[in-house]
N, C-alpha and C positions, 0 to 999 in steps of 0.2 A: 504494500500500500504506500509506503513512504517513497519507494523508488519512482513510481509514476508521478507522484506529487512533486518531487524534486525536479524531474525532467520537465514537467509542465511549467513549473515556476521559472526554470532557466530559459525555456523557449519563450515564455511570455515576457520576461525581462529583456531578452535580446530584441524584441519588437519595440520596446519603449525607448531604447537608446541606440542611436546611429553609430556607425563606425567612427572612431576617433583616432587620430594619430598624435602622439606626443613626440615631437622631434626637436632637434637642436636648431634647425634652420629651415626656412622655406620662403617663398616670395610669389607675388603675382605681378606680371608685366602685361600691359595692355597698350596697343596703339590702334590706328585706324584699320589695320589689316588683320590683326590677330590678337588673341589673348592666351597667355600661358600661365598656368599655376603649377608649382612644384613643391615638393617636400624632400629635403635631403634624407636619404635612407629609405625612401618609399619603395615598397615592393610592387612591381607590375607583373601580373600573372598572365595577361593575354591582351593583345590588341587586334581588333577586327575593323574592317572598313567595307562600305558598300560603294565606294567611289565618291560619295558626297560627304559622308559623315564618318568620323573615326570614333571608336569606342575603346577606351583604355580601361581594362578591368584591373582594379587594385584598390588601394585605400582612397585615392584621390581621382575623381572622374574629371576629364578635361575634354575640350573640343579644340584640337589644334588644326590650323590651316597654315601650311608652310608655303609661303610666297617669297619670291625673291628675284633678284636681278644679278646676273654675272656680267661684269664689265670686262670684255676682252680687250677693248680699246677705250682707254679712260676718257679721252676728250670728245666722245661722241654722245650727244644728247638725244634721247628718244623717250617717249612716254607711250605705254601700252595700257589701254583701259577699255572697259571696266574689268576688274578682277575681284571677285568671281565674274566669269563671263555670263552673258545672257544669250541673246540671239545674234548679236553683232559684237565684233571686237575692232578696236581702232588703234592704229599705229600713227603717232604724231611725231614728226621730226622735220627740221628745216633742211637737213642734208639727205634728201630722198633720192637724188639722182644716182643712178648706177647701184641702187640698193635693192635687195630682195628679202623676202621672209620665207621661212620654212616652219610649218607648224607640225610638231610631232605629238603623237599620243603617248600614253604611259609606257607602252611596249617599244617605243622608238620608231614606230611606223609613221611615214609622212602622210598627213591627212589633208594638208593644203600647202601650196607654195605659189608665189607670184612675185612680180616686181612691185616695188612701191611706186605709185603713179602720181602722188601728190604729197603735200606736206601733211595731209591727214588721209590715210588710206584705211578704208573699211573692209572687214572680212566677215562674210556670212558664216557663222558657226552654229546656226540653228539645227543643223543635221547631226551635230556631234553629241555623243552620249556623255552623261555626267561622269567626269573623271578629272585627272590632272593632265596637263599638257605643257609642252615647252615650245616657246616661240623664239626662233633664232633669226637675228638680222645678220645678213651677210653682204659683203661688198662684191664688186665685179670680179674679183679674183677668188671668190668663194671662201674668203676668210671670215671667220666669226667675228662680229662686232659686239653684239650683246645677246644674252640669253635671258628670257623672261619665263619664270615658272608661273603657270596659270591654273585656275580651277574652273571647271564648268559644273554648275550646280543644278541646271534644269534642262 
């Protein structure tokens, strides 16, 4: 009789109190593109994704969106927006002559490529599946100028 009562009391008390981490350090960082929370020494047991959302199982649940730009040529200015992508993606640069773009999916397959035709070039991405993509700007010699890491959410 006492054994089921003790097990029931433990099960009930675990429902009343959420998981708690007592750690020596942790922090939250937020900017316009992402938010990251971490705890030093936190255990992560599994991470799963459906291409749009990441689920990190452990003590601390987060939603990370890794975005970024790799500058292969430092003096070249370009803006790619919006990120996350909707139905259209835009590349804006004043140095568009003799420049092209290549859009890769997460497996490295080319999904779109073309020359930049104006200081603001639009790309129709409505047919792309939700996932992560890389947009590489290249010059006439096929040298990488910039690489943008992008997310498609819808």
